[in-house]
Residue, then its C-alpha position, 0 to 999 in steps of 0.5 A: m789810745q786816741r780812738v779809745e778817748e774818742i769813743r769815750k767822748n761819744i759815750e759821754e756826749n750822747r744819751a744812747v750809744m751802741l758799740y758793735f764789735s765784729a771782725p771781717s771773718c765773722n759771718v754771724c757779725h755780718a748777718l746780725k749787724p744790718k738787722l740790729v742797726d735797722a731795729l735800733h734806728s727804727n726804735f731809738r732815734e737818738m742811738k749813736i752806733i759805732s762799729i769796731d773791727v777787732s781785727v784792727e783795733q784789738e787794744l780798743a776791744a780789750s779796753f772795753s773787756v771784749f774778747a768774743i764777737p759779735t759783742v754789743l755794748i749799749f750805753l745809756d746816760s754814759r753808763e754801760f747798760l747792756r752787754k751781749s756777746r755771741h748769741m743774741s737776737v735783735d728782738e731781745v736787744v730791743k726789748e731790753i733797751k726799750r723801757p729805760y730808753d723811753i723813760m730817759c728820752s721822754 
């Protein structure tokens, strides 16, 4: 439970946080993550990225109601803003975050 509290604290202390839930056995997870991380770093400088291995941290995944991988949760101003599971594109994620992020950080 300490890890859950640590992540919730990160969500509260940072304006923008992405939780990336994946597992070593997930090929889609490994292909998507570097592209998504690059796009987020390029477009959202204040975005904090936290990776979570669900094969090790099942309780943590369950506490965020994550039951499929890959799953991306985006928090803006401590609130869950976006949840994407399984089928997603990097462009789609960036596009959905861009306007509210720009408003929040301007």
